[in-house]
N, C-alpha and C positions, 0 to 999 in steps of 0.2 A: 438547516442548522449547521453552522460551521464548527469544525473541530480544530482547536488550537494545537500547535505542535508542542508536546511536552519537553521539558529540559532533559528528560531521561533518554530521548531518542538517540542523540550522539553517543551517549554512554552505552546504550544497548547495541549500537552498531559496532562499537569497538569491542565489546564483549563477544559478539558473533565473529568478528574477524580473528580475535585471539583464539576462540574455540576452534574455528576452521584451521588456523595455523597449527594448533596443538594436535588436532586430529591428523593433519597431513604429516607432521613430524612423526607421530606415533605409527601411522601406517607405513611410512617409509622405513622406519626402524624395524617394524615387523617383517617387511619384505627382506631387508638386509640380514636380519637374524635368521630368517628361514633359509636364505642362501648360505649363510655361514654354517647353519646346522646340517644342511644337505652336503656341503663340502666335507665337514667332519665325518659324516656318515660314509661317504665315498672313501675318505682316507682310512677309516677304521676297517672297512671291508678289505681294502687293499693290504693293510697290515696283517689281517688275519689270513688272507690268501698267501702272503709271503711266508708267514710263520708255518702254515700248513705245507707249503711247497718245500721249505727247508726240512721239515719233518719227513716228507715223502722221500727226498733225496737221501737223507741219513739212513732211513729204513731200507731203501734199495741197496745202498752200499753195504749195510750190515748183512743183508741176505746174500749178497755176492761173496762176502768174506766167508760165510758159512759154506757156500757152494764150492769155493776154491779149497777150503780146508778138507772138504770131502774127497777131492781128487787124490790126496795122499793117503787115503785109507788103505791099510794092509800093504804098504810099501809096493806100489804097482811098478810094473816094467815100463820102460819108455814108450813102447807101442800101446800098451793098455792105457797109460796116462794120456797119450795123444788122442785116443778115441774119446775118453771121458772129457778131456778139455774141449774137444771139438763140439761135444754135446752142450757144454756150458756156454760156448760162444754162440751156438744157435739159439739158446734160450735167452741169453743176455746180449741184446743188440748193442748196448752201450760199451761192451768190451770189444776191443779190436785186436788184442793179442794176448796170449798167455804163455809164459816162459817158465821152464823148470831149470834152475841153476843150482850149482853145487855151493858148498860153503864159501869158496873163494870167488863166487859170482861167475863161474864159468858156465857156459850155456850147455845144458844136457839135452833139452828138447824144447820145442816151441810149436804153437799152432796159431794161425792167423784166422780172423773172422771170414766166414764164407760170403759175407754180404758186401764186401768191397775188396779192391785190390790190396795186396800187402802194403801196410802203411809205411814200413821201413825199407821197402824194396829199392827206393831211389838213393837214400843217403845212409842207410844202415843204422845200427844202434850205437855207433861209437860216440856220436855227439851227445848222447844221453847218459854216458856212463857215469858222469859225475853226479847227476841227479839220482841215478839208480843207486849208486853207492851211498849217497847221503840218506836216501829213504830206507835202505836196508840197515844202515847203521842205527837210525832212529828206531826201526822195528826191533832190532836186537836189544836196544836199550830199554824199550817199553815191553819186550817179550810179547808183542802182538803186532797187528797190522799197522803199517805206517804209509803215508802218502808222500810223494814228491811234489815239488812245485810244478805248476803247469808250464809247458814249453810248446813251441810251434814246430810242427813237422810238415815239410814240403812234400807234396804228392806228385805223382808222374804226370798228371794232367795240367800241371802248372798252378794248381791251387794248393791249399794246405789246410791243416786243422790244428786246434789246440788240444793237447792230450795231457794226461796226468797218470803216473805210475803208482801202483800199489805193490808194496813189498810185504810178503808174508813169510816170516822165518819158519823153517821146518826143524823141529826139535824132537829128537827121539831119546828118551831116557835121560833127559837133561843135557844131551849133546847135540850141537848144531850140525845138522846133516845137509842142509841146503836152503834154498830160497825159492819162493814162488812169486813170480812177477806177473801182474795183470795191468794192462794199459787201457785206460778209459779215454773215450772221446767225449769232451765236454759238450759238444753240440748234440751227440746222441743221447747224453743224459737228459738234456732239455727236451729232446724229441720224444724219447721212449719212457722216461720215468715220470715226467710231469704230465704228458699227454696233451691232447688238443683242447680240452675243456678250459684250461687255464690260459692258453696262448691264443685263443680265438679272437678275443677282444682286447688283449693286453700284450705288452712286449716283456718277455722274460729273458734275462741275460745273467751270465757269470761275469763278474768284474774283479779286478784287483783292488787293493785297498785305496789306490789313488784314482779309481774310477775308470781305468783302462778296460775296455770290453774284451772278453776272451771268447764268448760264444753268445749268440743272440737267437731267440726264437720268438715268433709272433709278428703281427702286422706292424708296419712302421707307424710312428706316432703321428697323429693328426689332431687338429683342433687347437684352440687357444688356451685350454686349461689342462695341464698335465699334472697328474698326481703320481708320486713316486714313493715306493717303500723298499727298503733294502734290509737284509738279514745276514749275519755272519754264518757261514758254514764251516765251523771250526772242526778240522780233521787232524788226527795225529800226524804231525810233521808238516802240515800245510793248512792254509786258511784261504777260503774263497768267499766272495760276497755275492749273494743272490739278490738281484734287483728286478723289481716288477714295476712297470710304468703303465698307467691308465690315463685316459684322456676324455675330455668332453668337448663337443663341438660347439661352435658359435651358432646362434647367438646365445649369450649367457645371461640375458635378462631374466628368463624363467628357467632355472636349473632343472626343475622337475615339476611334477603335478602339484606338490605342496606349495612351492613358491607361486605357481600360477594361480592356485586356489586362493592364496592369501591376497594376491594382487587383485583378483576378481572381487573378492570380498571387500577389499579396500575401496575399489571403485564403486561397488554397490553401496557401501557405507557413506561415501561422499555424496552419491546421488540421493540417498535417503536423507542425509543432512540438509541438502538443498531443498528437498520436498518438505522436510520438517520446517525449515525456515519460512517457506511459502505458506505452509499450514499455520504456523504461529502468527504470521501477519494476518491471515484471514481470521484466526481466532481473536487476535487483538481488535480487529475491526468489529467482529461479532460481539465481543465483550463491551466495546464502546457503545455499540447500538443497544446491547442489552442494559447497560448502565443508564443510557438515556431513557429506555422504555421503563426501567424500574424507577427512575426518578420521576417519570411522567406518572406511573401508577401510584407512587407514593404521594405525589402531589394530589392526585385524585382522592386517595384515602385520607389525606389531611383535610380535604374539604368535605368528606363524607359525613353526613349527619344521620344516617340510617343504622339501625341495628341489624346484624347478620347472625344467622343461625344455620348450621349444617346438620342434617340428620342422615343416618344410614337407612338402608332398606328395611331394617328391623324396627325403625322408629327411635333408636337411641340417639341422643344428641352428642355429636362428636366435636362440634366447634361453636363457639359463640364469640362474637367480638366484644370488645370493652364497651362499645356504645350500647349494646343490647344488655350487658350486665348492669351498666349504670341506669339503664331504663327500667329494669325490673327490681334492682337493688340486691340481686344475688351475685355471688362471685362465680367465676367459670367452673370451679370445682364442684360447687353445688348444682350448677345447671347441667353439667356433663355426668353427674352421678346417675347410675342406672336405677331410677325409681319412677314410679307412676302412682298418682298423677304428678305432673311436673309442678314445682313449687309456685310458679307464677300463674297457674290456672285458678281462677276464683272457685271456691268449693261448690258454689251453687251451679257452676256451668261445667263441672268435670265430666259428667256423662255426655253432654253435647260435644265437648272437645274431643273426647276419646272416639266417638263415632266419626267425627270429621277427620281425625288422624287415620282411622282405619280406611276411609275412602281414599285418602292421599296415598297411603302405602299400597293400596290395591292398583294404583297406576292411573287413577283418574287425574288428569292435569287440570289445575284450577285456572280460572281466567287470568289473563295477563294484566288486566286492569286492577287486580287485587281485590281484597275484601276486608271489611272492618271486623274487629274483634275487641274483646276487652281483656286486659291482663291485670294482675294484681302485684303491687310492689311488696317488698319484704315487710314494710311497716303496715301492710294491710289495706292501703289505699288503692283504689281502682283507677285505671286511666285507659282511654281508647287508643287503639293502634290500627294502622293500615298495613296489611300483610300482602307481600308479593312472593309467590313460590314458583320455582322452576326446577326441572331435573338437574342433578349434579352429574356431569359427564366428565370422565377422566380422559387422559391423553389417547387411550386406545378406542375412544368412542363408546364405552360401556357406561351405563348409568350406575352410579354407586350410592345414590341417595337423593336428597332434596336440599335445595338451598332456599332459605327464606330471608326476606328483607322486611324490616319493621320500621314504621314511622310513628313517633309519638305525636299524635295530632294535637294534643292539648298543650304541648310544651315546645313549640317551635323555637322559641328564643333560647332555650337551654341546650338545644341540640349542638350548636356550634361549640360551646364549652365542653360538652361531653365528648365531641369528636377530637378536640385537642388533647383531652385526657387520655383518649384511647390510642393516640399516636405512639406513645412510648411502649404500650403493651403490644401494639401491632409490630413495632420494630423488634421487640424481644421475640415475638413468635416467628417473624421472618428470619431473624438471626439464628434461632434454633433450627428452622427448616434448612437454612444454608449450611449450618454446621453439619447436619446429618447428610446432606447431599455431598458436601465436600469430603467428609470422612469416607463415604462409600466410593466416591470417584477416585480419591488418592489411594485408598487400599487396593482398588482394582488396577489402576493405571501404573503405579510405581513398581509393581512386582516384576514386570517384564524388563524395564530398563535397569533395575537393580540386578536381576539375573544376568543380563548382558554385561554389566560392569564386572560382576564377579567372575564370569567366564573369561572375559578378556584379561582381567588381572591374573587369574590362574594360569591362562595360556602363556602370558608373558613370563610369569615366574618359572613355569615349566621349561620354556625355551632357554632361559638363563641357567637353570639348573642342569639341563642337558649339556650345555656348553661347558659348564664347570666339571660335569662328570667325564667329559671327553678330554680331560687334562689340559683344558685351555683356561688359564687363570683369568678371573673377572677383574676388570678395572674398577677403580673406585666409583666412577659414575655408574657402571653397571651394577655394582653392589648396592649403591644407594637406590638405584632404579628398582632392583629386585625387592629391597625392603619397602619402598613406597608402594609397589604393586601389591605386596603381601598385605600392607595396611589397608589399601583400597579394598581388597577382597574381603578382609575381616569386617570393615565398617559396612560394606554393601550387604554382607551376610547378616550382620547385626540389625541393619535397617529392615531387611526382609523379616527377621524374627519379630521385631517390634510391630510391624504392620500386621503380621499374622496374629500376634497376641492381642493387639487392640481390636482387630476384626472379630476374633473369637470372643473377646470381652464384651464388645457391643452386642453381639448376637446371643450372649448368654450361653455360650458353649462351655463344656467342661474344660478347665484349664489343664494343660499337661504339666504336672508337678513332678519335681525330681529332688533328690537329696543333693544339696549344694553346700560347700564350705562357706562360711560367712566371709572369709578373706577373699574368696573368688568373686563374690558379688561386689565387694568394694573395689577390687582390682579392675573389674570390667568397666566401671564408670569413671575411674580416676583419670584416664587419658582425656576424656571429654571435659571432665571438671577442670583439669589443669589448663586446658586451652582457654576456657573463659576466665579462669583465675588470673592467668598471665595478662589477658586483655584488661581486666578490671583491677590489677595490681593487688590481688587478694592472696594471702598466704594460706596454704592448705595443710592441715595436720590431721593425721589419722591415728586412732588408738584402738587396738583390737585386743581384747582380753585373751590370755593364753588358754590353751586346751578347751576351746569352745567346740560343742558338738555341731553336727550338720543340721541344716534347716530344711524343711520340706516346703517347697514353694514353686510358683511359676517364675522361673529365673528371669525371663525377659521383662515381665511386668514389674517385679520387685526392683530390678535395676533401673527401670524408668521412674519408679517412685523415688529412689535414692537420687537420681539425676535431677528430677524436678525440684525436690527439696533443696539440693545443693545450689541449683541455679537461682531459686527464689532467695536463698540466704545471701548469695553473692550480690544479687541485684539490690537487696535491702541495704547492703553496705556501700553501694555505689553513690556516696554522697560527697560533694566537693570538700566539706569541712571534716571528713572522717579520715584520720591518719592511721589508726590501728584497724586494719582490715584482716581478720583472721577467721577462717572457716575450719571448724573442728567437727570431724566425722568419727563417731565412736561406736563400737560394737562390744556388748557385754552381756552377761547373764541378766535376766529380768530383775530389777530392783524389787525388794519386798513392798515398797510403797505402792506399787501397781495393784497388788492384791489387797493391801490394807485400805486404800482409798476407793477401791471398787471401780477403778477406771479401765480395767481390762475387759475387752469384748469377750463374751462367752455365750453369745446366742447360737453360734453354729456348732457343728460336731467338733471342729478342731479347737474351739474356744471353751468347750464344756469341761469343767473339772480342772481347775488350775493346779490342784495338788497332784493330779495324775500325770501331768506332762510338764516338762521344763520349757521355758520360753526364753528367747533371746531378744534383747532390746537394741534397736538401731536408732541412733540419735544424730541429728545434724544441727549444729549450734552456730549462730552468728553473733557478732558484737555490733549490730546495727542499732538504729534508734528504737527498735521494739515495735509492738503492735498496740494501737490505741484500743481502749475498751469497746468503743462503739464498733470498731472494725472487727474485733475478736468475736463478737456475737454472730456476725454473718460471714465468718472466715471460710467456712466449708459450704456455703450456699452456692448452688450452680449459677454461673453467669455473674457473680458478684466479684468485682476486681477493683483494685486501686491503681492499676497500671493503665496508661493511656492506650497501649497496644495490646493489652491482655483481653482474654475471653472469659476468664472466671471459671474455667473448667479443671485446671490443674489440680488444686487441692481437693476438690470434690471427687475426682477420679482416683487420686491417691488414697483417700480414705476408703473408697469403695473397694479398691484392690486389696488393701490391708484387711478390711473386714471380711472379704471373701476367703481370706486365709485364716479367719478366726481371731485375728489380732485387733489392735486398736491404734489409732493415730491421734496424738494429743499435741498441744502446744503449751509451752510454759515460758515464763520470763527467764532470761539468762542474767547471770550476775557478772559484772556490775550493770550491764545493759545488754540488750539484744533479745533474741528468741531462740528457744530450743524446740525442735520438732522431734518427737520420739514415736516410733511404732514398734510393735512386737510381732514376732513370727514364731511358729511352733518348732521346737527342736526335736530331733529323732534320735533314738538309741539311748535315751536316758529316761529315768522314771522319777 
């Protein structure tokens, strides 16, 4: 059998190419965003380290001021002062010299640090007199410590260092008695105050406002990505800039484990996509083979002239084909009803047939050549049949009953006509089985891809949110992308809830009901209704009565009822000659005519006692051609539909959902034309 190439193959190929392109772009964007996120994390840590370092330096300078003030306690003598100052220098390695000067800045005593040669031994202090005078003037004006600008001091070994003076005015009883000068080494501040933890993998430096380095501590920068953070160290009379530089080495394709993990997952996803494409091709081939096999089996069933009956191990008839029903004159419901004797057994032969059935149920296999028997039609006439019976084996190889085949020996000519009549019923049975199989398959298989879609959308939104939280403004494209990802996540979550609710509904589980505002039910389906409305050029209007109470319902299933009714209404107005296309969705308190006409369901607990509980009415109205009387009689019948592509299950399921809530679903003509579908739900919090 040759298989023709369908015209959808090129379109499917382009769809696959577009899907792979979109996935590649998405994965590349994820890797790029991960890198940007990691870079922002590194910069944030560097900013925090810089801020902490400035705080440490400021705290150390404050402690030193307190120690220097303690030197003048009780007006010490120069010798005693020198001993105390030497102790301070031994404890504070960043101090290289302490001087005691009088009110005119004349030197009274001084002490140099014991850890290095005297700093001013080579050039003396004359070059710094102007800086000292300015710092002390600032200190007297502030009545507190003040610092001079940093300046360079040459040392005896040919090198030098950048130092800064602290002037502390000495005031006794409101009178200036002298000054205390302390000289700081900026390099020693970086070495001793900040410590090796900060400078082990980073470069820390004091710079001027124009970027000139005054002192540097830490390893030299290396790598091709350098992160820099700087913070002002604002001191009385002087300002320094503390700068910290960090770096990352090449290669920069994988900044850290997160980017590597995202890239690995991207490669894995592409591989899975390729395997999925291969699997889909195999599935398409298998579906084509299955369609051929089904067509072949259908052709065989079309030519079948025998009656079929399936019985369980308990003897109960579970299936009869239309040929058998036509053969005996009873319908399938009568034949599968649990009753003995069966209606097509002649009364005179009931005992004999019951004994024969007991032998079959005991496991005795009848001969394959069959045996003759006599059955009775519904009109009382008898006719001979030839019966073939065989064990009914399921896919696991376990016997679940017996399958019987019947031939009406006396009416061979009518068998062909009965077989044609049975074709339509066989198709309905096969369609029902296919619907059940597809519903179970979809509910099982769609949960995992929906969860993956939601996770990826949530991760993308989180990445964009983290970037925005790091003070990095989002571009218009990124904002639109964040909104689209959020909508994808919401619709994926909604699809998962719908699948779970339908699955629970089919399995007759207790529905999870909650108190919901009527407006919230309408708002949940309006985006989806609006999409189809724009496509069909339908105007959507909503009317919600004020001060409505909450309703107690399974939110997901009720939203699906609203959505299904709205879609049916819009499709009813999809006529070429219809200009006025208006969909009206209304929520109000239940009209009195519902109770007056007795149309409200009250068989359940929630529907009992209409005077004890208030109800809300949800209506969906269209202005289409309306429903014909002959169609209205079968409107809620399962598998009855007027649409070429419909299955005939939508309105039947909607009515079942509403009735499970104790409400009722009815249809009425709309004025001047069209149809109004109305259903009721119980309200809570009112009597």
